[in-house]
MIBAVEX-584486 format. One line per 10 residues: for each residue x, y, z of N, C-alpha, C. Coordinates in steps of 0.1 Angstrom, whole numbers. Layout:
BEGIN
X Y Z X Y Z X Y Z  ...
This chain:
BEGIN
146 -207 -67 140 -206 -53 125 -206 -55  119 -214 -46 104 -214 -45 100 -206 -33  91 -195 -36 88 -185 -26 73 -186 -24  69 -186 -11 55 -185 -7 53 -172 1  44 -163 -4 41 -150 2 27 -151 7  25 -148 20 12 -147 26 9 -132 28  -1 -127 21 -6 -113 22 -21 -114 21  -28 -112 32 -42 -113 32 -49 -104 22  -43 -93 19 -49 -83 10 -42 -81 -3  -35 -91 -7 -28 -90 -20 -38 -89 -32
-33 -82 -42 -42 -79 -54 -34 -81 -67  -42 -82 -77 -36 -82 -91 -40 -69 -98  -34 -65 -109 -38 -52 -116 -52 -52 -121  -59 -63 -122 -73 -62 -126 -82 -57 -114  -76 -56 -102 -84 -51 -91 -79 -37 -88  -86 -30 -79 -83 -16 -75 -75 -17 -62  -63 -11 -61 -55 -11 -49 -41 -14 -52  -33 -15 -42 -18 -17 -43 -15 -31 -48  -5 -32 -56 -1 -45 -61 14 -49 -58  19 -45 -46 33 -47 -43 38 -61 -46
31 -71 -40 36 -84 -41 34 -90 -55  24 -86 -62 23 -90 -76 34 -85 -84  38 -72 -82 48 -66 -90 62 -72 -87  64 -74 -74 77 -81 -70 78 -95 -75  66 -102 -74 66 -116 -78 68 -117 -93  63 -108 -101 65 -109 -116 79 -107 -119  86 -98 -112 101 -97 -115 108 -109 -111  104 -115 -99 111 -127 -95 109 -139 -104  97 -140 -109 94 -151 -119 102 -149 -132  104 -137 -136 112 -134 -148 127 -138 -145
131 -138 -132 145 -142 -129 146 -157 -126  135 -165 -128 136 -179 -127 131 -185 -114  125 -176 -105 119 -181 -93 105 -186 -94  101 -195 -86 87 -199 -85 80 -192 -74  69 -185 -76 63 -177 -66 48 -180 -64  44 -182 -52 30 -184 -49 26 -173 -39  15 -166 -42 9 -156 -33 -4 -161 -27  -6 -160 -14 -18 -165 -8 -25 -152 -3  -38 -150 -7 -45 -138 -3 -60 -142 -2  -68 -133 4 -82 -135 4 -89 -130 -9
-99 -137 -13 -106 -133 -25 -115 -120 -22  -118 -118 -9 -126 -107 -5 -118 -94 -5  -122 -84 -13 -114 -71 -14 -115 -63 -1  -103 -58 4 -103 -52 17 -110 -38 17  -112 -32 6 -119 -19 5 -133 -20 1  -137 -28 -9 -150 -29 -13 -158 -39 -5  -151 -48 2 -157 -59 11 -164 -69 2  -162 -69 -11 -169 -79 -19 -159 -90 -23  -164 -103 -23 -156 -114 -27 -156 -114 -42  -144 -112 -48 -143 -111 -63 -139 -124 -70
-140 -135 -63 -136 -148 -69 -147 -158 -68  -147 -167 -77 -157 -178 -78 -150 -191 -75  -153 -197 -63 -146 -209 -59 -153 -222 -64  -146 -232 -66 -152 -245 -69 -162 -249 -58  -173 -256 -63 -184 -259 -53 -178 -266 -41  -182 -260 -29 -178 -266 -16 -163 -264 -12  -156 -256 -20 -142 -254 -17 -139 -240 -11  -129 -240 -3 -125 -227 3 -113 -221 -4  -108 -227 -14 -96 -222 -21 -98 -222 -36  -92 -212 -43 -92 -211 -57 -77 -208 -61
-72 -217 -70 -58 -215 -74 -58 -211 -89  -52 -200 -92 -51 -195 -106 -37 -189 -108  -33 -189 -121 -20 -183 -124 -22 -170 -132  -15 -160 -127 -15 -147 -134 -1 -142 -137  2 -141 -150 16 -136 -154 26 -145 -148  24 -158 -147 34 -168 -142 34 -169 -127  26 -161 -120 25 -161 -105 13 -170 -101  16 -179 -92 5 -187 -87 -2 -180 -75  -15 -178 -77 -23 -172 -66 -32 -182 -60  -32 -182 -47 -42 -190 -39 -51 -181 -32
-64 -181 -37 -74 -172 -31 -82 -179 -21  -83 -174 -9 -89 -180 2 -103 -174 4  -113 -183 5 -126 -178 8 -128 -174 22  -133 -162 25 -135 -157 38 -149 -151 40  -154 -150 52 -167 -145 55 -168 -130 53  -180 -126 49 -182 -111 47 -181 -103 60  -178 -91 58 -177 -81 70 -178 -67 64  -180 -57 73 -180 -43 69 -173 -35 79  -165 -25 75 -158 -16 84 -147 -23 91  -143 -17 103 -131 -21 110 -135 -27 124
-147 -32 125 -151 -38 138 -147 -52 140  -155 -59 149 -153 -73 152 -154 -82 140  -162 -78 130 -163 -87 118 -150 -88 111  -143 -77 110 -130 -77 103 -120 -85 111  -120 -85 124 -111 -93 132 -114 -108 130  -127 -111 129 -131 -125 127 -126 -130 113  -127 -120 103 -122 -123 90 -107 -126 90  -99 -118 97 -85 -120 98 -82 -134 104  -89 -137 115 -86 -150 122 -90 -162 113  -101 -160 105 -105 -171 96 -95 -173 85
-90 -162 79 -79 -163 69 -67 -171 75  -63 -167 87 -51 -172 93 -53 -187 96  -65 -191 101 -68 -205 104 -68 -214 92  -73 -208 81 -73 -217 69 -59 -219 62  -50 -211 66 -36 -212 61 -30 -226 64  -35 -232 75 -29 -245 79 -32 -256 69  -42 -253 60 -46 -264 50 -38 -262 37  -30 -252 36 -22 -250 24 -14 -262 20  -7 -269 29 2 -280 25 -6 -292 19  -19 -292 20 -28 -302 14 -33 -299 0
-29 -287 -5 -34 -283 -18 -25 -287 -30  -14 -294 -27 -5 -299 -37 4 -288 -43  6 -277 -35 15 -267 -40 30 -271 -39  39 -265 -47 53 -268 -45 58 -264 -31  66 -272 -25 71 -269 -12 80 -257 -13  78 -247 -5 86 -235 -6 100 -236 0  109 -228 -5 123 -227 1 123 -216 11  113 -207 11 112 -196 20 98 -191 21  93 -187 33 80 -182 34 80 -168 39  72 -159 33 71 -145 37 57 -142 42
57 -136 54 44 -131 60 44 -116 61  33 -110 55 32 -96 54 22 -90 64  27 -80 71 19 -75 83 8 -65 79  0 -69 69 -13 -62 68 -20 -64 81  -18 -76 87 -21 -78 101 -12 -89 107  -10 -90 120 0 -99 125 -5 -113 126  -18 -115 125 -23 -129 125 -18 -137 112  -19 -129 101 -14 -136 89 1 -138 89  8 -130 96 23 -132 97 25 -144 106  17 -146 116 18 -157 125 15 -170 117
5 -169 108 2 -181 100 13 -184 91  20 -174 85 31 -177 76 43 -183 84  45 -178 97 55 -184 105 53 -199 107  40 -202 110 37 -216 113 39 -225 100  36 -219 88 39 -226 76 54 -228 74  62 -218 77 76 -219 75 82 -230 85  76 -231 97 80 -241 106 77 -255 102  65 -256 96 60 -269 91 69 -274 79  72 -264 70 80 -268 59 95 -268 62  99 -264 74 113 -263 79 121 -254 70
116 -243 67 123 -233 58 124 -220 65  132 -210 60 133 -197 66 120 -189 65  118 -180 75 107 -172 76 111 -157 76  105 -150 66 107 -136 65 95 -128 69  96 -119 78 85 -111 83 86 -97 76  75 -93 69 74 -80 62 66 -71 71  71 -60 75 64 -50 83 60 -39 75  47 -39 72 40 -28 64 35 -17 74  28 -21 84 23 -12 94 28 -18 108  31 -9 117 36 -14 130 25 -16 139
22 -29 141 11 -33 151 17 -38 164  11 -33 175 -2 -26 177 1 -10 178  13 -6 175 16 8 178 7 17 169  4 13 157 -5 20 148 -19 23 155  -24 12 161 -37 14 168 -36 23 180  -25 22 187 -24 31 199 -23 46 194  -15 48 184 -13 62 179 -26 67 173  -35 59 169 -48 63 164 -59 64 175  -54 62 188 -63 65 199 -69 53 206  -65 41 202 -70 29 209 -62 27 222
-68 24 233 -62 22 246 -51 11 246  -40 14 252 -30 4 253 -34 -9 261  -45 -7 268 -50 -18 276 -62 -26 270  -65 -22 257 -75 -29 250 -71 -43 248  -79 -53 250 -75 -67 248 -69 -70 235  -74 -64 224 -68 -67 211 -54 -61 210  -52 -49 215 -39 -43 216 -29 -51 224  -34 -56 235 -25 -65 244 -21 -78 237  -31 -84 229 -27 -96 222 -17 -93 211  -19 -82 203 -9 -79 193 4 -75 199
4 -69 211 16 -65 218 25 -77 222  18 -89 224 26 -101 227 31 -108 214  22 -107 204 26 -113 191 37 -106 184  38 -93 185 48 -85 177 62 -90 180  67 -89 193 81 -93 195 83 -107 193  73 -116 195 75 -130 192 79 -132 177  71 -126 168 74 -127 154 87 -121 150  91 -110 156 104 -104 153 115 -114 157  114 -120 168 124 -130 173 125 -142 163  113 -147 159 113 -159 151 117 -157 136
117 -145 131 120 -142 117 135 -144 115  138 -150 103 152 -150 99 157 -137 93  147 -130 87 150 -116 83 137 -108 84  138 -95 86 126 -87 88 128 -76 77  118 -75 68 117 -65 58 107 -54 63  112 -42 63 103 -31 66 101 -21 54  88 -18 52 86 -8 41 88 6 46  89 9 59 90 22 65 105 25 67  110 36 62 125 38 63 131 40 77  122 43 87 127 45 100 122 35 110
116 25 105 110 15 114 120 6 122  132 6 117 142 -2 123 145 3 138  143 16 140 144 21 153 135 14 163  122 13 159 112 6 167 115 -8 169  118 -15 158 121 -30 159 133 -33 168  143 -25 167 155 -27 175 153 -25 190  142 -17 193 139 -15 207 135 -28 214  131 -38 206 128 -51 212 140 -61 213  152 -55 211 164 -63 212 167 -70 200  161 -67 188 164 -73 175 177 -67 169
186 -76 165 198 -71 159 196 -63 146  203 -52 145 201 -43 133 204 -51 120  213 -60 120 217 -67 107 206 -77 103  196 -79 111 184 -87 107 174 -80 100  175 -66 99 164 -58 94 168 -52 81  159 -52 71 162 -46 58 150 -37 54  154 -25 49 143 -16 43 141 -19 29  129 -23 25 126 -25 11 113 -18 9  113 -7 3 102 2 1 92 -4 -8  80 2 -9 71 1 -20 78 7 -33
73 4 -44 78 9 -56 68 10 -67  72 11 -80 62 12 -90 68 5 -103  59 -2 -110 62 -7 -123 61 5 -133  72 9 -139 72 21 -147 67 18 -161  66 6 -166 63 3 -180 49 9 -184  39 8 -176 26 13 -180 25 28 -182  35 35 -176 35 50 -176 41 55 -189  48 47 -196 54 51 -209 44 55 -219  33 47 -219 22 49 -229 9 47 -221  5 57 -213 -6 55 -204 -20 54 -210
-22 58 -222 -35 58 -228 -43 70 -223  -57 69 -226 -66 79 -222 -77 73 -212  -81 82 -203 -90 78 -193 -104 84 -196  -105 96 -200 -117 104 -203 -126 105 -190  -120 105 -178 -127 107 -166 -127 121 -161  -117 129 -165 -115 143 -160 -119 153 -171  -124 164 -167 -128 175 -177 -116 182 -181  -112 181 -194 -100 187 -199 -100 202 -199  -112 208 -197 -113 223 -197 -109 228 -183  -107 219 -173 -105 224 -159 -90 222 -156
-86 228 -145 -73 226 -139 -76 215 -128  -72 202 -132 -76 191 -124 -67 187 -113  -72 188 -101 -65 183 -89 -71 169 -86  -63 159 -85 -68 145 -84 -62 138 -72  -71 131 -64 -67 122 -54 -72 108 -59  -63 98 -58 -68 84 -62 -63 75 -51  -72 68 -45 -68 59 -34 -79 56 -24  -74 50 -13 -84 47 -2 -89 59 4  -101 58 9 -108 69 16 -110 65 31  -99 66 39 -100 62 52 -96 73 62
-96 70 74 -93 80 85 -80 86 83  -70 78 80 -56 84 79 -53 93 68  -62 93 57 -59 100 45 -62 115 46  -70 119 56 -73 133 58 -80 140 46  -89 133 40 -95 139 28 -105 150 31  -110 150 43 -119 161 47 -112 174 46  -99 174 48 -91 186 48 -90 191 33  -88 181 24 -87 185 10 -100 191 5  -111 185 10 -125 190 6 -127 204 11  -122 207 23 -123 220 29 -114 230 21
-103 225 17 -94 234 8 -101 237 -5  -108 227 -11 -115 229 -23 -126 240 -21  -133 239 -10 -143 250 -7 -137 264 -7  -125 265 -2 -118 278 -2 -114 282 -16  -113 273 -25 -109 276 -39 -121 277 -48  -133 275 -43 -145 274 -52 -147 287 -60  -141 298 -56 -142 310 -64 -134 310 -76  -125 301 -78 -117 300 -90 -123 288 -98  -131 292 -108 -139 282 -114 -131 271 -122  -119 275 -126 -111 265 -133 -105 254 -125
-103 256 -112 -97 246 -103 -108 236 -99  -106 223 -102 -116 213 -98 -109 201 -92  -114 196 -81 -109 185 -73 -117 173 -75  -110 162 -79 -117 149 -81 -111 139 -72  -119 131 -65 -115 120 -56 -120 107 -62  -110 98 -64 -113 85 -70 -109 74 -60  -119 66 -56 -116 55 -47 -128 52 -39  -125 44 -28 -136 40 -19 -129 37 -5  -138 35 5 -133 32 18 -143 36 29  -139 34 41 -149 36 52 -154 50 54
-147 60 49 -151 74 50 -158 79 38  -160 71 28 -165 75 15 -178 83 16  -188 77 23 -201 83 25 -200 97 32  -193 97 43 -191 110 50 -185 121 42  -175 117 34 -168 127 25 -177 132 15  -185 123 9 -195 128 -2 -205 137 4  -209 135 16 -219 144 23 -213 157 26  -200 157 30 -193 170 33 -192 178 20  -189 171 9 -186 178 -4 -199 182 -12  -210 177 -8 -223 178 -16 -226 193 -19
-223 203 -11 -227 216 -15 -215 224 -22  -204 217 -24 -192 224 -30 -192 221 -44  -193 231 -53 -194 228 -68 -182 223 -74  -170 225 -69 -158 221 -76 -152 208 -70  -160 199 -65 -155 186 -60 -164 175 -67  -157 165 -72 -164 154 -78 -158 141 -73  -167 131 -71 -163 117 -67 -165 108 -78  -155 99 -80 -156 88 -90 -153 75 -83  -159 64 -89 -157 51 -83 -142 46 -85  -138 36 -78 -124 31 -79 -121 26 -93
-109 27 -98 -105 21 -110 -95 10 -108  -94 1 -118 -85 -10 -117 -71 -5 -117  -62 -12 -110 -48 -8 -110 -42 -5 -124  -46 -13 -133 -40 -12 -147 -46 1 -154  -56 7 -149 -62 19 -154 -57 32 -148  -49 30 -137 -44 42 -130 -35 51 -138  -25 46 -146 -17 55 -154 -24 64 -163  -35 59 -170 -43 68 -179 -50 78 -171  -55 75 -159 -62 84 -150 -53 95 -146  -41 92 -141 -32 102 -135 -27 111 -146
-26 106 -158 -21 114 -170 -30 125 -173  -42 125 -169 -52 135 -173 -52 146 -162  -45 144 -151 -45 154 -140 -35 165 -142  -37 176 -136 -26 187 -136 -18 186 -124  -24 183 -113 -17 182 -100 -23 170 -92  -15 163 -85 -19 151 -77 -18 154 -63  -27 149 -55 -27 152 -40 -26 140 -32  -18 141 -21 -18 130 -11 -16 137 2  -23 132 12 -22 137 26 -23 126 36  -17 129 48 -17 120 59 -21 129 71
-29 123 80 -32 130 92 -19 132 100  -18 142 109 -7 145 117 -7 135 129  -2 123 127 -3 113 137 12 108 141  14 104 153 27 100 157 33 88 149  24 80 144 28 67 138 37 70 125  35 82 119 43 86 107 57 90 110  61 90 123 75 93 126 85 83 121  80 71 117 88 61 111 89 62 96  82 72 90 82 74 76 69 67 70  69 67 57 57 61 50 62 55 37
54 46 31 57 39 19 44 37 11  38 48 7 25 47 0 26 44 -15  19 34 -19 19 31 -33 16 43 -42  5 50 -38 1 61 -46 11 72 -48  20 74 -39 31 84 -40 40 80 -52  44 68 -53 52 63 -63 45 63 -77  32 59 -77 24 60 -89 23 75 -94  21 84 -84 20 98 -88 33 103 -94  45 99 -88 57 104 -93 60 98 -107  57 85 -109 59 78 -122 51 85 -133
39 91 -129 31 98 -138 36 111 -143  46 116 -136 53 128 -140 45 141 -138  37 141 -127 29 152 -123 34 158 -110  32 172 -108 36 178 -96 26 173 -85  31 171 -73 24 166 -61 23 176 -50  11 178 -45 9 185 -32 8 174 -21  18 174 -12 19 164 -2 17 171 12  5 168 17 2 174 30 5 164 41  17 164 46 21 154 56 34 158 63  36 152 74 48 154 82 55 141 84
63 137 74 70 124 75 84 126 71  93 118 77 107 118 73 109 111 60  120 113 54 124 106 41 113 107 31  108 119 29 97 121 20 102 121 5  99 112 -3 104 111 -17 100 124 -25  89 129 -23 85 141 -31 94 153 -28  97 154 -15 106 165 -11 120 163 -16  124 150 -15 138 147 -20 139 149 -35  129 147 -42 129 148 -57 126 162 -61  122 171 -52 118 185 -55 107 185 -66
98 176 -64 88 173 -74 73 177 -70  73 186 -60 60 191 -55 61 200 -44  50 203 -38 50 212 -26 46 205 -14  54 206 -3 51 199 10 45 210 19  33 206 24 26 215 33 22 208 46  19 216 56 15 210 69 2 202 67  1 191 74 -11 183 74 -22 190 82  -35 186 79 -46 191 87 -48 206 86  -43 212 75 -44 227 73 -50 230 60  -63 232 59 -69 235 46 -64 247 39
-60 257 47 -55 270 41 -42 267 34  -33 259 40 -20 256 34 -22 248 21  -31 239 22 -34 230 10 -40 239 -1  -49 247 2 -55 256 -8 -44 265 -14  -36 271 -6 -25 280 -11 -16 272 -20  -12 260 -17 -3 252 -25 -10 249 -39  -22 245 -38 -29 242 -51 -30 255 -60  -33 266 -54 -34 278 -62 -20 282 -67  -9 280 -59 4 283 -64 7 275 -76  4 262 -76 7 254 -88 -2 257 -100
-14 262 -97 -23 267 -107 -17 279 -114  -10 287 -106 -4 299 -112 10 297 -119  15 285 -117 28 281 -124 25 280 -139  35 282 -147 34 279 -161 34 264 -163  28 259 -174 29 245 -178 43 240 -178  52 248 -182 66 244 -183 72 241 -169  68 250 -159 73 248 -145 67 236 -139  55 233 -142 49 221 -136 55 208 -143  57 209 -156 63 198 -163 77 195 -158  85 205 -154 98 203 -149 98 196 -136
88 199 -127 86 192 -115 83 177 -118  74 175 -127 71 161 -131 82 153 -136  91 159 -144 103 152 -149 112 149 -138  114 157 -128 122 154 -117 117 142 -109  104 141 -108 97 130 -101 100 117 -108  99 117 -122 101 105 -129 115 100 -128  125 109 -129 139 105 -128 142 100 -114  136 106 -104 139 101 -90 133 87 -88  121 85 -92 114 73 -89 120 61 -97  125 65 -109 131 55 -118 144 50 -111
152 59 -105 165 55 -99 163 48 -86  153 51 -78 153 46 -64 141 37 -62  130 38 -70 118 30 -66 112 23 -78  119 21 -89 115 13 -100 114 -1 -95  104 -9 -100 102 -22 -95 114 -32 -97  122 -29 -107 134 -37 -108 143 -35 -96  144 -23 -92 153 -20 -80 147 -26 -67  134 -25 -65 127 -30 -54 128 -46 -53  126 -52 -65 126 -67 -65 140 -72 -63  150 -65 -67 164 -69 -65 167 -69 -50
162 -59 -43 164 -58 -29 157 -69 -21  145 -71 -26 136 -82 -20 143 -96 -22  148 -98 -34 154 -111 -37 166 -113 -28  174 -102 -26 186 -103 -18 182 -107 -3  171 -102 2 167 -105 15 163 -120 16  156 -125 6 152 -139 6 164 -148 6  174 -145 -2 187 -153 -2 194 -152 11  194 -140 17 200 -139 30 193 -147 41  180 -147 40 172 -155 50 175 -170 48  176 -174 35 179 -188 32 193 -192 38
202 -183 36 216 -186 41 217 -186 56  210 -177 62 209 -176 77 203 -188 83  192 -193 77 185 -205 82 194 -217 81  201 -219 70 210 -230 68 221 -230 78  226 -218 81 237 -216 90 234 -220 104  221 -218 108 217 -220 121 211 -234 123
């Protein structure tokens, strides 16, 4: 099967961030499939274009681990304003030129909803090639914007509100990363049998021998957050929890990453002695970094959008690293809770987070190690990349069969 995946923000392990489609594609290539991933060369978090295009060209084609990547040149922007919207539209507009690049004709096209315009572009490609169209729902647009405080009557929200049900109807299959999102999708009259849950997952092989990072102070009890620094991550609450723990000199909190709230978080933490910020690391360097931590932290703001669950790459990375996790969130189907591999506390509550961190600090190394082992066993069984890729492959075959039948 020849597969074309459109994900505006797809990455490889040489970059910092999630590598869902790279990881799935590598498994599919090993099973004999031909996979092309179309993404922008401009990184969604650093805003830098990390690719060098041929003179006068808007596309760069390269092969990574047997996966064909088509990098699309897009205009610069900063933050989440109108510049980002223009960047989305530019990426989507340039997709129409893919058939002229001499790529293998796909048997199925996947469009990933890092935003709905890219999914629409994937749908148009599938229609042009006359092949099945699979819609992947990562975030629920525009409901995510509404739940974060944007007016239902905002023109951008109204536009996405028309596009969302259109794409659901046109898809041969719908993949959702969120375990409870089917409830939302079905409310548009979409048949349940059209929807499949295929979570994020983790490539476990780098965690067997993670190596050394030398970024954390081995004399400290290291609490680590690694990932994006955005509004939804609630990191200001972690910093406030660290301030409450500043009297325990051994406990040190390190935040690794970047994002729109980076500067504000650094300013908040500047007078707090037990908080350190480090620059983002490449995905391939994450296992060594996590291995040096004693406890890993992840949090989500207490927002209605998480009623559908979550599928955060960092959670599965954390569990694969075999470290106890403090999870400050209110979400259903929480893998850390199911694996009994950490402490679940209320979001937006620095006292609760501080108490959880101190509790794990007071645990014996053997108790923390046992939590980590439970995490590794659970993620290996349910979220290893071989498991995720098999589920994704099944959806592609179902879509192909459904398309031919109709």
